[in-house]
Biopython code that builds the backbone (N, CA, C, O; Angstrom):
import numpy as np
from Bio.PDB.StructureBuilder import StructureBuilder

atoms = [
    (1, "MET", "N", (-4.817, -28.737, 2.433)),
    (1, "MET", "CA", (-4.260, -27.447, 2.076)),
    (1, "MET", "C", (-2.736, -27.514, 2.240)),
    (1, "MET", "O", (-2.234, -27.969, 3.268)),
    (2, "ILE", "N", (-2.022, -27.062, 1.232)),
    (2, "ILE", "CA", (-0.568, -27.076, 1.242)),
    (2, "ILE", "C", (-0.061, -25.796, 1.907)),
    (2, "ILE", "O", (-0.426, -24.702, 1.478)),
    (3, "PRO", "N", (0.772, -25.909, 2.945)),
    (3, "PRO", "CA", (1.315, -24.700, 3.582)),
    (3, "PRO", "C", (2.430, -24.081, 2.749)),
    (3, "PRO", "O", (3.134, -24.788, 2.028)),
    (4, "ALA", "N", (2.590, -22.790, 2.842)),
    (4, "ALA", "CA", (3.630, -22.088, 2.085)),
    (4, "ALA", "C", (5.012, -22.630, 2.415)),
    (4, "ALA", "O", (5.883, -22.661, 1.546)),
    (5, "ALA", "N", (5.227, -23.057, 3.653)),
    (5, "ALA", "CA", (6.541, -23.554, 4.065)),
    (5, "ALA", "C", (6.948, -24.831, 3.339)),
    (5, "ALA", "O", (8.110, -25.231, 3.408)),
    (6, "ALA", "N", (6.021, -25.471, 2.650)),
    (6, "ALA", "CA", (6.331, -26.722, 1.941)),
    (6, "ALA", "C", (7.071, -26.488, 0.627)),
    (6, "ALA", "O", (7.641, -27.425, 0.069)),
    (7, "TYR", "N", (7.071, -25.263, 0.129)),
    (7, "TYR", "CA", (7.663, -24.977, -1.181)),
    (7, "TYR", "C", (9.145, -24.607, -1.065)),
    (7, "TYR", "O", (9.531, -23.849, -0.175)),
    (8, "PRO", "N", (9.973, -25.146, -1.970)),
    (8, "PRO", "CA", (11.390, -24.777, -1.961)),
    (8, "PRO", "C", (11.579, -23.331, -2.416)),
    (8, "PRO", "O", (10.815, -22.809, -3.227)),
    (9, "ILE", "N", (12.617, -22.703, -1.871)),
    (9, "ILE", "CA", (12.958, -21.312, -2.213)),
    (9, "ILE", "C", (14.401, -21.295, -2.693)),
    (9, "ILE", "O", (15.291, -21.818, -2.022)),
    (10, "ASN", "N", (14.629, -20.697, -3.845)),
    (10, "ASN", "CA", (15.986, -20.479, -4.354)),
    (10, "ASN", "C", (16.400, -19.061, -3.991)),
    (10, "ASN", "O", (15.627, -18.121, -4.175)),
    (11, "VAL", "N", (17.610, -18.902, -3.477)),
    (11, "VAL", "CA", (18.117, -17.574, -3.110)),
    (11, "VAL", "C", (19.427, -17.333, -3.854)),
    (11, "VAL", "O", (20.325, -18.175, -3.838)),
    (12, "PHE", "N", (19.526, -16.174, -4.506)),
    (12, "PHE", "CA", (20.739, -15.854, -5.262)),
    (12, "PHE", "C", (20.925, -14.345, -5.343)),
    (12, "PHE", "O", (19.983, -13.573, -5.163)),
    (13, "TRP", "N", (22.166, -13.943, -5.618)),
    (13, "TRP", "CA", (22.493, -12.528, -5.794)),
    (13, "TRP", "C", (22.222, -12.134, -7.240)),
    (13, "TRP", "O", (22.587, -12.865, -8.161)),
    (14, "SER", "N", (21.584, -10.983, -7.446)),
    (14, "SER", "CA", (21.319, -10.458, -8.778)),
    (14, "SER", "C", (22.125, -9.174, -8.975)),
    (14, "SER", "O", (21.867, -8.161, -8.325)),
    (15, "ASP", "N", (23.111, -9.231, -9.886)),
    (15, "ASP", "CA", (23.862, -8.019, -10.209)),
    (15, "ASP", "C", (22.953, -6.966, -10.823)),
    (15, "ASP", "O", (23.105, -5.773, -10.560)),
    (16, "GLU", "N", (22.006, -7.413, -11.643)),
    (16, "GLU", "CA", (21.083, -6.487, -12.311)),
    (16, "GLU", "C", (20.253, -5.709, -11.296)),
    (16, "GLU", "O", (20.088, -4.496, -11.425)),
    (17, "ASP", "N", (19.732, -6.404, -10.288)),
    (17, "ASP", "CA", (18.898, -5.760, -9.270)),
    (17, "ASP", "C", (19.712, -5.196, -8.114)),
    (17, "ASP", "O", (19.204, -4.419, -7.305)),
    (18, "GLU", "N", (20.994, -5.597, -8.040)),
    (18, "GLU", "CA", (21.852, -5.233, -6.921)),
    (18, "GLU", "C", (21.185, -5.582, -5.590)),
    (18, "GLU", "O", (21.141, -4.779, -4.658)),
    (19, "ALA", "N", (20.664, -6.825, -5.540)),
    (19, "ALA", "CA", (19.953, -7.297, -4.359)),
    (19, "ALA", "C", (19.942, -8.821, -4.362)),
    (19, "ALA", "O", (20.204, -9.465, -5.378)),
    (20, "TRP", "N", (19.632, -9.375, -3.197)),
    (20, "TRP", "CA", (19.394, -10.804, -3.096)),
    (20, "TRP", "C", (17.977, -11.078, -3.579)),
    (20, "TRP", "O", (17.057, -10.312, -3.292)),
    (21, "VAL", "N", (17.805, -12.160, -4.302)),
    (21, "VAL", "CA", (16.503, -12.561, -4.823)),
    (21, "VAL", "C", (16.126, -13.903, -4.222)),
    (21, "VAL", "O", (16.940, -14.826, -4.186)),
    (22, "ALA", "N", (14.908, -14.009, -3.757)),
    (22, "ALA", "CA", (14.343, -15.277, -3.304)),
    (22, "ALA", "C", (13.224, -15.607, -4.277)),
    (22, "ALA", "O", (12.302, -14.815, -4.471)),
    (23, "ASP", "N", (13.312, -16.781, -4.885)),
    (23, "ASP", "CA", (12.372, -17.192, -5.928)),
    (23, "ASP", "C", (11.744, -18.531, -5.541)),
    (23, "ASP", "O", (12.424, -19.419, -5.025)),
    (24, "VAL", "N", (10.439, -18.667, -5.795)),
    (24, "VAL", "CA", (9.724, -19.911, -5.540)),
    (24, "VAL", "C", (9.381, -20.515, -6.900)),
    (24, "VAL", "O", (8.375, -20.139, -7.502)),
    (25, "PRO", "N", (10.200, -21.445, -7.394)),
    (25, "PRO", "CA", (10.009, -21.941, -8.755)),
    (25, "PRO", "C", (8.674, -22.641, -8.991)),
    (25, "PRO", "O", (8.197, -22.677, -10.125)),
    (26, "ASP", "N", (8.066, -23.193, -7.956)),
    (26, "ASP", "CA", (6.793, -23.894, -8.135)),
    (26, "ASP", "C", (5.597, -22.957, -8.279)),
    (26, "ASP", "O", (4.537, -23.371, -8.749)),
    (27, "LEU", "N", (5.761, -21.700, -7.878)),
    (27, "LEU", "CA", (4.666, -20.721, -7.931)),
    (27, "LEU", "C", (5.046, -19.642, -8.939)),
    (27, "LEU", "O", (5.929, -18.824, -8.679)),
    (28, "ASP", "N", (4.380, -19.645, -10.085)),
    (28, "ASP", "CA", (4.715, -18.708, -11.159)),
    (28, "ASP", "C", (4.795, -17.267, -10.676)),
    (28, "ASP", "O", (3.887, -16.759, -10.019)),
    (29, "TYR", "N", (5.903, -16.626, -11.017)),
    (29, "TYR", "CA", (6.131, -15.207, -10.748)),
    (29, "TYR", "C", (6.128, -14.854, -9.259)),
    (29, "TYR", "O", (5.829, -13.717, -8.896)),
    (30, "CYS", "N", (6.455, -15.806, -8.407)),
    (30, "CYS", "CA", (6.509, -15.539, -6.967)),
    (30, "CYS", "C", (7.970, -15.381, -6.567)),
    (30, "CYS", "O", (8.712, -16.357, -6.462)),
    (31, "SER", "N", (8.365, -14.131, -6.348)),
    (31, "SER", "CA", (9.739, -13.835, -5.946)),
    (31, "SER", "C", (9.757, -12.527, -5.171)),
    (31, "SER", "O", (8.784, -11.774, -5.160)),
    (32, "ALA", "N", (10.887, -12.278, -4.525)),
    (32, "ALA", "CA", (11.055, -11.037, -3.769)),
    (32, "ALA", "C", (12.542, -10.741, -3.670)),
    (32, "ALA", "O", (13.378, -11.616, -3.897)),
    (33, "THR", "N", (12.862, -9.505, -3.329)),
    (33, "THR", "CA", (14.264, -9.104, -3.170)),
    (33, "THR", "C", (14.490, -8.580, -1.767)),
    (33, "THR", "O", (13.553, -8.245, -1.044)),
    (34, "GLY", "N", (15.788, -8.518, -1.397)),
    (34, "GLY", "CA", (16.160, -7.975, -0.099)),
    (34, "GLY", "C", (17.628, -7.622, -0.077)),
    (34, "GLY", "O", (18.388, -8.036, -0.953)),
    (35, "ASP", "N", (18.031, -6.853, 0.928)),
    (35, "ASP", "CA", (19.431, -6.450, 1.077)),
    (35, "ASP", "C", (20.310, -7.596, 1.562)),
    (35, "ASP", "O", (21.527, -7.573, 1.378)),
    (36, "THR", "N", (19.691, -8.597, 2.182)),
    (36, "THR", "CA", (20.398, -9.781, 2.661)),
    (36, "THR", "C", (19.615, -11.015, 2.223)),
    (36, "THR", "O", (18.436, -10.902, 1.888)),
    (37, "PRO", "N", (20.242, -12.189, 2.218)),
    (37, "PRO", "CA", (19.481, -13.402, 1.885)),
    (37, "PRO", "C", (18.285, -13.588, 2.828)),
    (37, "PRO", "O", (17.194, -13.952, 2.391)),
    (38, "HIS", "N", (18.501, -13.337, 4.117)),
    (38, "HIS", "CA", (17.417, -13.492, 5.082)),
    (38, "HIS", "C", (16.248, -12.547, 4.780)),
    (38, "HIS", "O", (15.087, -12.948, 4.852)),
    (39, "ALA", "N", (16.557, -11.308, 4.446)),
    (39, "ALA", "CA", (15.503, -10.337, 4.121)),
    (39, "ALA", "C", (14.720, -10.765, 2.883)),
    (39, "ALA", "O", (13.498, -10.626, 2.840)),
    (40, "ALA", "N", (15.419, -11.283, 1.881)),
    (40, "ALA", "CA", (14.742, -11.740, 0.660)),
    (40, "ALA", "C", (13.808, -12.907, 0.969)),
    (40, "ALA", "O", (12.689, -12.959, 0.458)),
    (41, "VAL", "N", (14.262, -13.839, 1.799)),
    (41, "VAL", "CA", (13.415, -14.985, 2.170)),
    (41, "VAL", "C", (12.212, -14.507, 2.975)),
    (41, "VAL", "O", (11.095, -14.971, 2.747)),
    (42, "SER", "N", (12.422, -13.593, 3.906)),
    (42, "SER", "CA", (11.296, -13.063, 4.684)),
    (42, "SER", "C", (10.247, -12.429, 3.781)),
    (42, "SER", "O", (9.048, -12.629, 3.973)),
    (43, "GLU", "N", (10.704, -11.667, 2.799)),
    (43, "GLU", "CA", (9.771, -11.019, 1.867)),
    (43, "GLU", "C", (9.058, -12.038, 0.991)),
    (43, "GLU", "O", (7.862, -11.895, 0.734)),
    (44, "VAL", "N", (9.768, -13.066, 0.525)),
    (44, "VAL", "CA", (9.115, -14.042, -0.354)),
    (44, "VAL", "C", (8.130, -14.906, 0.433)),
    (44, "VAL", "O", (7.161, -15.404, -0.142)),
    (45, "GLU", "N", (8.354, -15.094, 1.725)),
    (45, "GLU", "CA", (7.378, -15.837, 2.527)),
    (45, "GLU", "C", (6.036, -15.096, 2.561)),
    (45, "GLU", "O", (4.977, -15.723, 2.514)),
    (46, "VAL", "N", (6.085, -13.779, 2.641)),
    (46, "VAL", "CA", (4.858, -12.968, 2.585)),
    (46, "VAL", "C", (4.222, -13.101, 1.202)),
    (46, "VAL", "O", (3.006, -13.252, 1.083)),
    (47, "ALA", "N", (5.052, -13.044, 0.157)),
    (47, "ALA", "CA", (4.547, -13.169, -1.217)),
    (47, "ALA", "C", (3.917, -14.539, -1.458)),
    (47, "ALA", "O", (2.905, -14.644, -2.150)),
    (48, "MET", "N", (4.511, -15.586, -0.892)),
    (48, "MET", "CA", (3.964, -16.936, -1.052)),
    (48, "MET", "C", (2.569, -17.043, -0.436)),
    (48, "MET", "O", (1.657, -17.603, -1.044)),
    (49, "GLU", "N", (2.411, -16.507, 0.762)),
    (49, "GLU", "CA", (1.094, -16.538, 1.412)),
    (49, "GLU", "C", (0.058, -15.799, 0.570)),
    (49, "GLU", "O", (-1.071, -16.265, 0.416)),
    (50, "ALA", "N", (0.447, -14.645, 0.026)),
    (50, "ALA", "CA", (-0.470, -13.880, -0.826)),
    (50, "ALA", "C", (-0.788, -14.646, -2.104)),
    (50, "ALA", "O", (-1.938, -14.668, -2.540)),
    (51, "TRP", "N", (0.225, -15.277, -2.711)),
    (51, "TRP", "CA", (0.028, -16.055, -3.943)),
    (51, "TRP", "C", (-0.957, -17.178, -3.687)),
    (51, "TRP", "O", (-1.903, -17.368, -4.452)),
    (52, "LEU", "N", (-0.736, -17.929, -2.605)),
    (52, "LEU", "CA", (-1.608, -19.069, -2.299)),
    (52, "LEU", "C", (-3.022, -18.615, -1.963)),
    (52, "LEU", "O", (-3.988, -19.246, -2.391)),
    (53, "GLU", "N", (-3.158, -17.540, -1.212)),
    (53, "GLU", "CA", (-4.494, -17.024, -0.875)),
    (53, "GLU", "C", (-5.236, -16.573, -2.127)),
    (53, "GLU", "O", (-6.425, -16.852, -2.278)),
    (54, "ALA", "N", (-4.542, -15.879, -3.023)),
    (54, "ALA", "CA", (-5.179, -15.430, -4.274)),
    (54, "ALA", "C", (-5.618, -16.634, -5.115)),
    (54, "ALA", "O", (-6.699, -16.621, -5.703)),
    (55, "ALA", "N", (-4.781, -17.668, -5.170)),
    (55, "ALA", "CA", (-5.147, -18.864, -5.939)),
    (55, "ALA", "C", (-6.363, -19.546, -5.320)),
    (55, "ALA", "O", (-7.278, -19.948, -6.039)),
    (56, "ARG", "N", (-6.383, -19.681, -4.001)),
    (56, "ARG", "CA", (-7.534, -20.306, -3.327)),
    (56, "ARG", "C", (-8.805, -19.494, -3.570)),
    (56, "ARG", "O", (-9.858, -20.055, -3.871)),
    (57, "SER", "N", (-8.701, -18.178, -3.437)),
    (57, "SER", "CA", (-9.876, -17.303, -3.599)),
    (57, "SER", "C", (-10.449, -17.345, -5.006)),
    (57, "SER", "O", (-11.662, -17.252, -5.194)),
    (58, "SER", "N", (-9.574, -17.486, -5.989)),
    (58, "SER", "CA", (-10.036, -17.472, -7.375)),
    (58, "SER", "C", (-10.310, -18.873, -7.930)),
    (58, "SER", "O", (-10.765, -19.021, -9.064)),
    (59, "GLY", "N", (-10.029, -19.900, -7.117)),
    (59, "GLY", "CA", (-10.261, -21.265, -7.573)),
    (59, "GLY", "C", (-9.192, -21.785, -8.527)),
    (59, "GLY", "O", (-9.379, -22.809, -9.184)),
    (60, "ARG", "N", (-8.078, -21.077, -8.597)),
    (60, "ARG", "CA", (-6.969, -21.503, -9.449)),
    (60, "ARG", "C", (-6.291, -22.716, -8.841)),
    (60, "ARG", "O", (-6.196, -22.816, -7.617)),
    (61, "PRO", "N", (-5.821, -23.634, -9.662)),
    (61, "PRO", "CA", (-5.127, -24.801, -9.107)),
    (61, "PRO", "C", (-3.805, -24.396, -8.436)),
    (61, "PRO", "O", (-3.105, -23.492, -8.892)),
    (62, "ILE", "N", (-3.498, -25.078, -7.367)),
    (62, "ILE", "CA", (-2.259, -24.836, -6.628)),
    (62, "ILE", "C", (-1.347, -26.028, -6.859)),
    (62, "ILE", "O", (-1.710, -27.160, -6.538)),
    (63, "PRO", "N", (-0.164, -25.784, -7.413)),
    (63, "PRO", "CA", (0.738, -26.900, -7.693)),
    (63, "PRO", "C", (1.292, -27.526, -6.410)),
    (63, "PRO", "O", (1.451, -26.852, -5.393)),
    (64, "ALA", "N", (1.577, -28.807, -6.481)),
    (64, "ALA", "CA", (2.230, -29.485, -5.366)),
    (64, "ALA", "C", (3.687, -29.039, -5.324)),
    (64, "ALA", "O", (4.268, -28.731, -6.365)),
    (65, "PRO", "N", (4.280, -29.002, -4.139)),
    (65, "PRO", "CA", (5.709, -28.673, -4.052)),
    (65, "PRO", "C", (6.535, -29.699, -4.823)),
    (65, "PRO", "O", (6.226, -30.890, -4.809)),
    (66, "SER", "N", (7.575, -29.235, -5.488)),
    (66, "SER", "CA", (8.401, -30.138, -6.293)),
    (66, "SER", "C", (9.373, -30.940, -5.450)),
    (66, "SER", "O", (9.913, -31.945, -5.911)),
    (67, "VAL", "N", (9.600, -30.506, -4.223)),
    (67, "VAL", "CA", (10.526, -31.184, -3.332)),
    (67, "VAL", "C", (9.797, -31.465, -2.030)),
    (67, "VAL", "O", (9.074, -30.609, -1.519)),
    (68, "ARG", "N", (9.984, -32.652, -1.499)),
    (68, "ARG", "CA", (9.367, -32.980, -0.224)),
    (68, "ARG", "C", (10.405, -32.911, 0.882)),
    (68, "ARG", "O", (11.539, -33.357, 0.709)),
    (69, "ALA", "N", (10.024, -32.362, 1.994)),
    (69, "ALA", "CA", (10.925, -32.282, 3.144)),
    (69, "ALA", "C", (11.161, -33.683, 3.691)),
    (69, "ALA", "O", (10.269, -34.532, 3.681)),
    (70, "VAL", "N", (12.366, -33.901, 4.163)),
    (70, "VAL", "CA", (12.709, -35.174, 4.777)),
    (70, "VAL", "C", (12.749, -34.966, 6.284)),
    (70, "VAL", "O", (13.451, -34.083, 6.776)),
    (71, "HIS", "N", (12.012, -35.761, 6.999)),
    (71, "HIS", "CA", (11.978, -35.659, 8.456)),
    (71, "HIS", "C", (12.780, -36.797, 9.054)),
    (71, "HIS", "O", (12.609, -37.955, 8.674)),
    (72, "ALA", "N", (13.648, -36.467, 9.983)),
    (72, "ALA", "CA", (14.492, -37.495, 10.623)),
    (72, "ALA", "C", (13.751, -38.166, 11.748)),
    (72, "ALA", "O", (14.296, -39.055, 12.402)),
]
sb = StructureBuilder()
sb.init_structure("model")
sb.init_model(0)
sb.init_chain("A")
sb.init_seg("    ")
for serial, (resi, resn, name, xyz) in enumerate(atoms, 1):
    if name == "N":
        sb.init_residue(resn, " ", resi, " ")
    sb.init_atom(name, np.array(xyz, "f"), 0.0, 1.0, " ", f" {name:<3s}", serial, name[0])
structure = sb.get_structure()
């Protein structure tokens, strides 16, 4: 089972939304917004867990993370 923490998160400011956006490119349509970068990441971590649980429950394939963490 792949943990949510294994997936890369992109964080950027959106003028359109007037908020920080945290996006998980490996998980279709998995993103969240927040007033700060930290808040956006916290929200997307919840969304990632929900995305992965829904995929597991429905038998949908779960993509491998596109980036692997490097451990020293």
